[in-house]
Each structure stands twice: as structure tokens, then as C-alpha cells.
Backbone as CSV, one residue per row, in Angstrom:
resi,resn,N_x,N_y,N_z,CA_x,CA_y,CA_z,C_x,C_y,C_z
1,CYS,0.841,-1.172,0.000,0.000,0.000,0.000,0.895,1.248,0.000
2,ASP,0.332,2.361,-0.392,1.098,3.601,-0.512,1.636,4.088,0.834
3,LEU,0.854,3.943,1.882,1.285,4.390,3.207,2.519,3.613,3.664
4,ALA,2.510,2.318,3.470,3.655,1.482,3.862,4.888,1.855,3.055
5,ARG,4.718,2.120,1.749,5.854,2.541,0.915,6.432,3.872,1.366
6,ASP,5.555,4.800,1.757,6.022,6.099,2.236,6.837,5.947,3.518
7,ILE,6.367,5.116,4.421,7.093,4.886,5.676,8.431,4.210,5.400
8,GLN,8.439,3.227,4.506,9.679,2.554,4.151,10.681,3.543,3.546
9,ASN,10.209,4.429,2.704,11.101,5.420,2.093,11.674,6.376,3.133
10,LYS,10.858,6.769,4.106,11.364,7.645,5.169,12.442,6.947,5.980
11,PHE,12.228,5.681,6.329,13.239,4.921,7.057,14.493,4.737,6.207
12,ARG,14.324,4.506,4.923,15.465,4.323,4.030,16.321,5.588,3.972
13,ARG,15.662,6.761,3.922,16.404,8.024,3.873,17.126,8.330,5.184
14,ALA,16.546,7.897,6.306,17.115,8.204,7.620,17.919,7.041,8.200
15,ARG,18.176,6.025,7.422,18.835,4.814,7.897,20.161,5.102,8.604
16,ASP,20.969,6.018,8.075,22.279,6.312,8.656,22.169,7.056,9.987
17,GLN,21.032,7.669,10.257,20.882,8.482,11.460,20.095,7.787,12.574
18,LEU,19.466,6.668,12.292,18.571,6.037,13.262,19.285,5.543,14.515
19,LEU,20.464,4.998,14.382,21.166,4.423,15.530,22.429,5.212,15.878
20,THR,22.392,6.504,15.694,23.538,7.347,16.008,23.922,7.223,17.473
21,PHE,22.945,7.140,18.353,23.224,7.031,19.787,23.985,5.749,20.122
22,ALA,23.828,4.693,19.310,24.537,3.439,19.564,25.993,3.518,19.103
23,GLN,26.273,4.333,18.096,27.645,4.475,17.606,28.504,5.284,18.563
24,TRP,27.907,6.260,19.240,28.628,7.110,20.184,27.941,7.050,21.541
25,PRO,28.087,5.952,22.281,27.397,5.834,23.563,27.884,6.901,24.555
26,GLY,26.938,7.514,25.218,27.267,8.537,26.196,27.426,9.928,25.623
27,MET,27.635,10.044,24.315,27.811,11.349,23.683,26.519,11.845,23.053
28,VAL,25.679,10.927,22.596,24.418,11.271,21.947,23.299,10.561,22.686
29,ASP,22.286,11.308,23.111,21.147,10.705,23.803,20.275,9.924,22.827
30,ALA,19.654,8.882,23.341,18.751,8.076,22.513,17.413,8.778,22.301
31,THR,17.080,9.715,23.170,15.812,10.436,23.050,16.097,11.928,22.932
32,ASN,15.054,12.691,22.670,15.208,14.143,22.602,14.673,14.809,23.865
33,ASN,14.712,14.092,24.992,14.180,14.635,26.242,14.888,15.917,26.654
34,ALA,16.194,16.013,26.467,16.927,17.223,26.847,16.428,18.422,26.042
35,CYS,16.170,18.212,24.766,15.642,19.300,23.932,14.237,19.699,24.380
36,GLU,13.428,18.717,24.683,12.062,19.001,25.137,12.083,19.780,26.452
37,ARG,12.983,19.396,27.369,13.085,20.101,28.642,13.587,21.522,28.450
38,ALA,14.468,21.737,27.496,14.982,23.086,27.227,13.892,23.988,26.648
39,LEU,12.978,23.415,25.863,11.903,24.198,25.251,10.738,24.473,26.201
40,ARG,10.608,23.669,27.233,9.440,23.765,28.115,9.216,25.158,28.711
41,PRO,10.240,25.853,29.254,9.979,27.191,29.802,9.426,28.166,28.766
42,ALA,9.904,28.091,27.542,9.405,28.978,26.497,7.941,28.670,26.170
43,VAL,7.579,27.407,26.164,6.197,27.023,25.866,5.271,27.486,26.990
44,VAL,5.705,27.306,28.240,4.896,27.758,29.374,4.726,29.270,29.316
45,GLN,5.795,30.001,29.032,5.730,31.464,28.920,4.726,31.882,27.835
46,ARG,4.775,31.211,26.704,3.861,31.530,25.601,2.412,31.268,25.988
47,LYS,2.166,30.163,26.693,0.794,29.830,27.082,0.258,30.782,28.143
48,ILE,1.115,31.185,29.072,0.677,32.084,30.139,0.364,33.468,29.583
49,THR,1.240,33.979,28.706,1.071,35.341,28.199,0.235,35.401,26.937
50,ASN,-0.184,34.238,26.428,-0.939,34.169,25.180,-0.106,34.679,24.001
51,GLY,1.193,34.438,24.061,2.084,34.820,22.964,2.544,36.254,23.068
52,TYR,3.349,36.669,22.129,3.872,38.031,22.085,3.178,38.804,20.978
53,ARG,2.911,40.058,21.234,2.304,40.900,20.208,3.359,41.541,19.318
54,ALA,4.572,41.688,19.845,5.650,42.319,19.083,6.742,41.292,18.793
55,MET,7.247,41.309,17.579,8.293,40.368,17.195,9.576,40.608,17.988
56,TRP,9.874,41.880,18.327,11.096,42.166,19.068,11.051,41.526,20.460
57,ALA,9.878,41.426,21.067,9.757,40.809,22.385,10.008,39.301,22.302
58,ALA,9.449,38.676,21.299,9.667,37.237,21.114,11.132,36.950,20.817
59,GLN,11.758,37.773,19.986,13.165,37.580,19.658,14.040,37.804,20.894
60,GLY,13.695,38.807,21.704,14.452,39.059,22.930,14.369,37.890,23.897
61,GLU,13.179,37.333,24.051,12.995,36.157,24.909,13.834,34.989,24.407
62,ALA,13.817,34.763,23.096,14.604,33.672,22.520,16.098,33.903,22.724
63,ASP,16.546,35.137,22.561,17.969,35.451,22.743,18.412,35.202,24.183
64,ILE,17.610,35.662,25.139,17.960,35.468,26.552,17.989,33.983,26.895
65,ARG,16.998,33.245,26.427,16.975,31.807,26.718,18.171,31.093,26.095
66,THR,18.580,31.510,24.905,19.746,30.909,24.266,21.000,31.163,25.085
67,VAL,21.176,32.398,25.553,22.358,32.736,26.353,22.362,31.940,27.658
68,VAL,21.235,31.873,28.332,21.162,31.166,29.614,21.410,29.670,29.422
69,ASP,20.783,29.065,28.430,20.973,27.628,28.204,22.407,27.310,27.808
70,THR,23.043,28.174,27.026,24.438,27.965,26.659,25.335,28.126,27.876
71,ALA,25.044,29.099,28.735,25.849,29.317,29.946,25.748,28.119,30.882
72,ARG,24.608,27.474,30.922,24.428,26.323,31.814,25.242,25.114,31.376
73,LEU,25.677,25.073,30.134,26.471,23.939,29.655,27.862,23.913,30.269
74,ALA,28.411,25.083,30.566,29.754,25.156,31.142,29.651,25.059,32.657
75,PRO,30.387,24.151,33.264,30.297,24.007,34.718,30.870,25.230,35.431
76,GLY,30.220,25.620,36.507,30.710,26.721,37.321,30.368,28.104,36.806
77,THR,29.507,28.211,35.813,29.135,29.534,35.310,27.837,29.996,35.956
78,ASN,27.679,31.289,36.033,26.490,31.896,36.599,25.697,32.529,35.454
79,PRO,24.515,32.009,35.125,23.747,32.552,33.994,23.459,34.047,34.124
80,PHE,23.224,34.529,35.351,22.939,35.947,35.538,24.142,36.801,35.144
81,LYS,25.340,36.372,35.532,26.559,37.112,35.156,26.750,37.091,33.640
82,ILE,26.466,35.973,33.027,26.609,35.857,31.573,25.635,36.809,30.870
83,ILE,24.397,36.904,31.375,23.422,37.836,30.783,23.929,39.265,30.921
84,LEU,24.437,39.618,32.093,24.968,40.975,32.288,26.136,41.262,31.349
85,GLN,27.009,40.303,31.174,28.139,40.486,30.252,27.648,40.649,28.820
86,THR,26.637,39.865,28.450,26.115,39.936,27.086,25.433,41.266,26.826
87,VAL,24.631,41.730,27.778,23.901,42.987,27.598,24.846,44.175,27.610
88,SER,25.879,44.124,28.427,26.809,45.258,28.522,27.858,45.262,27.426
89,ALA,27.949,44.199,26.636,28.968,44.122,25.570,28.606,44.973,24.373
């Protein structure tokens, strides 16, 4: 059937990427839970405020979240200090 062929073609195209986590154990997660957890605060903010009316506000929120999430990757960093350094630069 056409649906089965479409699914087979999608798997065929992604064959090299399906088991990436098995090739590099410990370096690549098997799930996207970390990405989902990183997006959760932005989704909650959007639902509470019913979205942004101005594009500059949405872009500013995204920029701040990017800086904070990147700062959290390095051990011993303070996200608040990183934001201050970024804004004052």
C-alpha cells in the first residue's frame, strides 16, 4: 500500500541516522528529552502570556533563553553574570 511505501522510504532516507546514539554511547542521547526540557519554559511562557504581540519581544525572549541555556552547559558559570556580560557588551 502507498502508506507502507512512504514509511519505508522515510526509514530508508534516515537509515544512517537512526542508531547514532549506539555508535557514540554517552555522547548522543537516545531520546530528545533534553531538547524538550529546554523548550518547556518557552512554551509555558507563551501559554501564560498568550504569545507576544511584538516580534522584538519574542526575539528578545529567545535570545535570553539561548544565552542562559548555553551558559548552563559550562560548569561553574552563573547565567545571571553571563546575561549581564552579554547585555553590557
